[in-house]
C-alpha positions as CSV (number, residue, x, y, z in Angstrom):
1,X,-0.1,-0.4,-0.2
2,X,2.8,2.4,0.7
3,X,4.1,2.1,-2.7
4,X,0.9,3.0,-4.0
5,X,-0.1,6.0,-2.3
6,X,4.0,7.0,-3.4
7,X,3.3,6.5,-6.6
8,X,0.1,8.4,-6.8
9,X,1.7,11.2,-5.0
10,X,4.7,11.5,-7.8
11,X,2.3,11.6,-10.2
12,X,0.8,14.5,-8.8
13,X,3.4,16.6,-7.5
14,X,6.1,19.4,-9.7
15,X,9.2,17.8,-7.0
16,X,8.3,13.8,-6.9
17,X,12.3,13.4,-5.5
18,X,10.8,14.9,-2.2
19,X,7.6,12.4,-1.9
20,X,8.0,10.3,1.3
21,X,5.2,7.9,2.8
22,X,6.0,6.1,6.2
23,X,4.0,3.2,7.3
24,X,3.2,3.2,11.2
25,X,1.2,-0.3,12.1
26,X,-1.4,0.6,15.0
27,X,-3.6,-1.9,16.6
28,X,-6.8,-0.9,14.4
29,X,-5.3,0.1,11.3
30,X,-2.0,1.0,9.5
31,X,-1.5,4.5,9.2
32,X,0.4,5.7,5.9
33,X,1.9,9.2,6.7
34,X,2.4,11.0,3.4
35,X,4.9,14.2,3.0
36,X,5.5,16.1,0.3
37,X,7.5,19.6,-0.5
38,X,5.4,22.3,0.6
39,X,4.7,24.0,-2.6
40,X,3.1,20.4,-3.8
41,X,0.7,20.3,-0.6
42,X,-2.1,21.2,-2.1
43,X,-1.8,19.7,-5.2
44,X,-2.2,16.6,-2.9
45,X,-4.8,17.7,-1.0
46,X,-7.0,19.0,-3.5
47,X,-9.5,21.3,-4.3
48,X,-12.1,21.0,-1.0
49,X,-10.4,17.9,-0.3
50,X,-10.9,16.1,-3.3
51,X,-7.9,14.5,-4.2
52,X,-7.3,13.3,-0.9
53,X,-10.3,11.7,-0.4
54,X,-9.7,10.0,-4.0
55,X,-6.5,8.5,-2.8
56,X,-8.2,7.4,0.2
57,X,-11.0,5.9,-1.5
58,X,-8.3,3.9,-3.3
59,X,-6.7,2.7,-0.2
60,X,-9.7,1.7,1.5
61,X,-10.7,-0.4,-1.6
62,X,-7.3,-2.1,-2.0
63,X,-6.7,-2.5,1.6
64,X,-10.1,-4.4,1.1
65,X,-8.8,-6.8,-1.1
66,X,-5.6,-7.8,2.0
67,X,-8.5,-7.9,4.5
68,X,-6.6,-4.5,6.0
69,X,-7.4,-1.3,7.2
70,X,-5.2,1.8,5.8
71,X,-5.5,5.3,7.0
72,X,-3.8,7.9,4.7
73,X,-2.6,10.9,6.7
74,X,-1.0,14.1,4.9
75,X,1.8,15.9,7.0
76,X,2.7,19.2,6.6
77,X,6.5,20.2,7.7
């Protein structure tokens, strides 16, 4: 799942080399923390959060296939 989020984020941003995804295992779900260049934050979130919501939907659908729950957090520097 980490690779999925990373590849989607790299396709969206202007600074793909600064995309960083960290996986944190939790008791209920696995949290994926996404960090991007500050200029690219708006591109990853999208207007009214639509892009972030779409990525979260894809993550949820892919998680159903492997029977795990994933949460995406987009972090600011």
